[in-house]
C-alpha positions as CSV (number, residue, x, y, z in Angstrom):
1,D,-16.0,16.8,14.6
2,L,-16.6,20.6,14.4
3,F,-13.0,21.4,15.0
4,Y,-11.8,18.8,12.5
5,S,-14.2,20.1,9.9
6,G,-13.2,23.6,10.5
7,F,-9.5,22.6,10.2
8,V,-10.2,20.9,6.8
9,Y,-12.2,23.8,5.4
10,G,-9.7,26.3,6.8
11,N,-6.8,24.6,4.9
12,F,-8.9,24.5,1.7
13,L,-9.7,28.3,2.0
14,L,-6.1,29.0,2.9
15,G,-5.0,27.2,-0.3
16,C,-7.5,29.2,-2.4
17,L,-6.2,32.4,-0.9
18,L,-2.6,31.5,-1.5
19,L,-3.3,30.6,-5.1
20,N,-5.2,33.8,-5.7
21,I,-2.2,35.8,-4.3
22,L,0.3,33.8,-6.5
23,L,-1.9,34.5,-9.5
24,L,-1.1,38.2,-9.2
25,F,2.6,37.4,-9.6
26,F,2.2,34.9,-12.4
27,V,0.3,37.3,-14.5
28,F,3.4,39.6,-14.7
29,I,6.0,36.8,-15.2
30,P,7.5,37.3,-18.7
31,L,6.9,33.7,-19.9
32,P,4.5,32.2,-22.5
33,K,1.1,31.7,-21.1
34,A,1.2,27.9,-21.7
35,K,4.4,27.7,-19.7
36,K,3.0,29.8,-16.8
37,R,-0.2,27.6,-16.8
38,M,1.9,24.5,-16.5
39,Y,3.8,25.9,-13.5
40,F,0.6,27.1,-11.9
41,N,-1.1,23.8,-12.3
42,Y,1.9,22.2,-10.7
43,I,1.4,24.4,-7.6
44,I,-2.3,23.5,-7.5
45,H,-1.3,19.8,-7.6
46,K,1.1,20.4,-4.6
47,C,-1.6,22.3,-2.7
48,A,-4.1,19.4,-3.2
49,S,-1.5,16.9,-2.0
50,Y,-0.8,19.1,1.1
51,I,-4.5,19.3,2.0
52,L,-4.9,15.5,1.9
53,W,-1.7,15.1,3.9
54,V,-2.8,17.5,6.7
55,T,-6.3,16.0,6.8
56,Y,-5.2,13.8,9.7
57,N,-8.4,11.8,10.1
58,L,-8.6,10.8,6.5
59,K,-6.6,7.8,5.4
60,V,-6.2,7.7,1.6
61,T,-5.2,4.4,-0.1
62,S,-4.9,3.6,-3.7
63,S,-5.1,0.5,-6.0
64,R,-3.4,0.1,-9.4
65,K,-2.2,3.7,-9.5
66,S,0.5,2.7,-11.9
67,K,-2.2,2.2,-14.5
68,L,-2.6,6.0,-14.7
69,N,-0.7,6.9,-17.9
70,S,0.2,10.6,-17.5
71,E,2.3,10.6,-20.6
72,H,-0.7,10.2,-22.9
73,P,-3.6,12.6,-22.0
74,S,-7.1,11.1,-21.6
75,I,-10.6,11.9,-20.5
76,I,-10.8,10.8,-16.9
77,V,-14.2,9.8,-15.6
78,S,-15.1,9.0,-12.0
79,N,-18.0,8.8,-9.5
80,H,-18.6,12.0,-7.5
81,N,-19.6,12.2,-3.8
82,S,-18.1,15.4,-2.5
83,F,-15.6,18.2,-3.3
84,V,-12.9,16.0,-1.9
85,D,-13.1,14.0,-5.1
86,I,-11.7,17.0,-6.9
87,I,-8.8,17.3,-4.4
88,L,-8.1,13.6,-4.8
89,M,-7.9,13.9,-8.6
90,L,-5.7,17.0,-8.5
91,Q,-3.1,15.2,-6.4
92,L,-2.8,12.4,-9.0
93,H,-0.8,14.5,-11.5
94,P,0.0,18.1,-12.2
95,K,-1.3,18.0,-15.8
96,I,-5.0,17.5,-14.9
97,V,-7.8,20.0,-15.6
98,F,-11.6,19.8,-14.9
99,S,-14.8,20.5,-16.6
100,V,-16.7,22.6,-14.2
101,K,-20.2,24.2,-13.7
102,D,-20.9,27.8,-14.2
103,W,-21.0,28.6,-10.4
104,V,-17.6,27.1,-9.9
105,Y,-16.1,28.9,-12.9
106,N,-17.3,32.2,-11.4
107,S,-16.7,31.5,-7.7
108,P,-15.2,34.4,-5.7
109,F,-12.9,31.9,-3.9
110,F,-11.5,29.8,-6.7
111,G,-12.9,31.2,-10.0
112,L,-10.0,33.4,-10.9
113,F,-7.3,30.7,-10.6
114,I,-9.2,27.9,-12.2
115,R,-10.0,30.1,-15.2
116,Y,-6.3,30.9,-15.4
117,S,-5.4,27.2,-15.1
118,G,-7.4,26.3,-18.2
119,Y,-10.5,24.6,-16.6
120,I,-13.4,24.2,-18.9
121,C,-16.8,25.7,-18.2
122,I,-19.6,23.4,-19.4
123,R,-22.5,25.9,-19.1
124,D,-23.8,24.9,-22.6
125,G,-22.9,21.2,-22.3
126,I,-19.7,19.3,-23.1
127,G,-20.7,19.0,-26.8
128,S,-20.1,22.7,-27.3
129,K,-16.6,22.5,-25.7
130,I,-15.1,19.9,-27.9
131,E,-12.5,22.3,-29.4
132,I,-11.4,23.5,-26.0
133,I,-11.1,20.0,-24.7
134,Q,-9.1,19.1,-27.8
135,Q,-6.8,22.1,-27.1
136,R,-6.2,21.0,-23.5
137,L,-5.4,17.5,-24.6
138,A,-3.0,18.8,-27.2
139,E,-1.3,20.8,-24.4
140,G,-0.7,17.5,-22.6
141,Y,-3.6,17.8,-20.0
142,S,-6.0,15.1,-19.1
143,V,-9.5,16.4,-18.7
144,V,-11.6,15.2,-15.7
145,I,-15.4,14.9,-16.3
146,F,-17.8,13.6,-13.7
147,P,-20.5,11.9,-15.8
148,E,-23.1,12.0,-13.1
149,G,-23.1,15.8,-13.4
150,T,-23.7,16.2,-9.7
151,R,-22.7,14.6,-6.4
152,S,-24.4,11.3,-5.6
153,P,-25.7,11.0,-2.0
154,S,-24.5,7.4,-1.6
155,S,-22.1,4.9,-3.1
156,N,-24.8,4.0,-5.6
157,M,-24.0,6.2,-8.6
158,L,-26.5,8.3,-10.5
159,R,-27.1,7.9,-14.2
160,F,-24.1,8.7,-16.3
161,H,-24.6,11.5,-18.9
162,K,-23.1,11.0,-22.3
163,G,-21.0,14.1,-22.7
164,A,-17.7,12.7,-21.6
165,F,-18.1,9.7,-23.9
166,Y,-19.2,11.8,-26.8
167,A,-16.1,13.9,-26.4
168,A,-13.9,10.8,-26.3
169,Q,-15.4,9.3,-29.4
170,Q,-15.3,12.6,-31.3
171,L,-11.6,13.2,-30.5
172,G,-10.5,9.6,-30.6
173,V,-9.0,9.8,-27.1
174,A,-8.8,7.2,-24.4
175,I,-11.2,7.1,-21.4
176,Q,-9.6,6.5,-18.0
177,P,-12.1,5.3,-15.4
178,I,-11.3,5.9,-11.7
179,A,-13.5,4.5,-8.8
180,I,-13.5,6.3,-5.4
181,S,-14.9,4.5,-2.3
182,G,-15.6,5.8,1.2
183,L,-16.3,9.5,0.6
184,D,-20.1,8.9,0.7
185,Y,-19.5,8.3,4.5
186,V,-16.7,10.8,5.2
187,I,-18.5,13.8,3.8
188,P,-21.8,12.9,2.1
189,K,-23.8,15.2,0.0
190,G,-25.8,17.7,2.0
191,D,-23.5,17.3,5.1
192,M,-20.9,19.9,6.2
193,I,-19.3,17.8,8.9
194,F,-16.2,15.7,8.1
195,K,-16.1,12.3,9.7
196,P,-12.9,10.3,10.2
197,G,-12.6,7.5,7.6
198,T,-10.8,5.7,4.9
199,V,-11.0,6.5,1.2
200,R,-9.7,4.2,-1.5
201,Y,-9.4,5.1,-5.2
202,Q,-8.8,2.5,-7.9
203,V,-7.5,3.3,-11.4
204,L,-9.3,0.9,-13.8
205,D,-8.1,-0.3,-17.2
206,L,-7.8,2.3,-19.8
207,I,-10.5,2.2,-22.5
208,T,-8.6,3.1,-25.7
209,P,-10.1,3.7,-29.2
210,E,-9.0,0.1,-30.0
211,S,-11.1,-1.4,-27.1
212,D,-14.1,-3.4,-28.1
213,C,-16.5,-1.2,-26.1
214,F,-15.1,2.2,-27.2
215,N,-17.2,2.5,-30.4
216,L,-20.5,1.3,-28.9
217,R,-23.5,3.7,-29.0
218,L,-23.1,6.4,-26.4
219,G,-25.8,5.0,-24.2
220,L,-24.3,1.6,-24.1
221,L,-20.8,2.9,-23.6
222,S,-21.8,5.1,-20.7
223,K,-23.6,2.1,-19.1
224,E,-20.6,-0.1,-19.6
225,V,-18.2,2.4,-18.0
226,K,-20.6,3.1,-15.1
227,S,-20.9,-0.7,-14.5
228,R,-17.1,-1.0,-14.3
229,I,-16.8,1.9,-11.9
230,Q,-19.7,0.8,-9.7
231,F,-18.2,-2.7,-9.4
232,A,-14.9,-1.2,-8.3
233,V,-16.6,1.2,-5.9
234,N,-18.3,-1.8,-4.2
235,E,-15.1,-3.7,-4.2
236,G,-13.3,-0.8,-2.6
237,R,-16.0,-0.5,0.1
238,N,-15.6,-4.2,1.0
239,H,-11.8,-3.7,1.2
240,I,-11.9,-0.7,3.6
241,N,-14.9,-1.7,5.7
242,T,-13.1,-3.8,8.2
243,S,-14.3,-4.2,11.8
244,K,-12.0,-1.5,12.9
245,V,-13.4,1.0,10.4
246,L,-17.1,0.0,11.0
247,G,-16.6,-0.1,14.7
248,E,-16.1,3.7,14.8
249,R,-19.4,4.1,12.9
250,V,-21.2,1.8,15.4
251,I,-19.9,3.7,18.4
252,R,-21.0,7.0,16.8
253,N,-24.6,5.7,16.8
254,Y,-24.5,5.5,20.6
255,R,-23.1,8.9,21.4
256,Y,-25.2,11.3,23.4
257,K,-27.5,8.5,24.5
258,G,-26.1,8.3,28.1
259,P,-22.6,7.5,29.4
260,V,-23.5,4.0,30.6
261,I,-24.6,2.6,27.2
262,E,-21.9,4.5,25.3
263,W,-19.1,3.1,27.5
264,Y,-20.7,-0.4,27.4
265,V,-20.7,-0.4,23.6
266,K,-17.1,0.8,23.4
267,I,-15.9,-1.9,25.8
268,K,-18.1,-4.5,24.1
269,W,-16.7,-3.6,20.7
270,R,-13.1,-3.8,21.9
271,L,-13.7,-7.3,23.3
272,E,-15.6,-8.6,20.3
273,R,-14.0,-6.8,17.4
274,D,-11.9,-9.7,16.2
275,N,-14.9,-12.0,16.4
276,F,-16.9,-9.7,14.1
277,Q,-14.0,-9.6,11.7
278,F,-14.0,-13.4,11.7
279,Y,-17.8,-13.7,11.2
280,D,-17.6,-11.3,8.3
281,K,-14.9,-13.4,6.6
């Protein structure tokens, strides 16, 4: 586990170092800034895809990815369990930027290149950044906002803040909900150790300005979107939590408790795994 975690973090830091080095070259390329930003975000997208690809104990599956309309920028909202959520979003499409907290914006590891890439610092709240969000949308970028505001420690989401929905209503732009399942186990909040696991993300139906719920009061709209994402998160957990996946978790609970019981549980699970799957169904 320690080696695996070090491998994942090492690749992440290596990617940050590479992007910071590339940034030095991009600054001096004689092209319009918007053009350079587009190319640089494409490289970030490829780096994110690479990190997920080399994270060999993490299986990523998707559902209804075709519903993601990259041709028309939107405000993307999702549940938030770990920093892997960000990497998962970045690999969806090159024209995606994030709203980020102050410490992220000024980070010595990735602050420079995310500022260059057009990420939006929400130090004073999303309401004060409407014009910048509008500018990014006009440039063709979708803006990712995590409405919980911080990582939730489990698959049960925290209360949704209203900023993302306020921005969507003010700008008349569609809301694209995405539900992510499984990361609350793989790398939960407060834990630094990566565990092998399966992650599933599901692209939900787009909420356009013509949708019935779009013009609801902000509190009702945020609750409606949260309800849809939570339902999809639970659905995703039921989809990935097969006896094979949960078996690994069961066996982990018996490690370091003596070789006899550990081996007994491993053998018992191999013999009974199909039965457990049958009972679950």
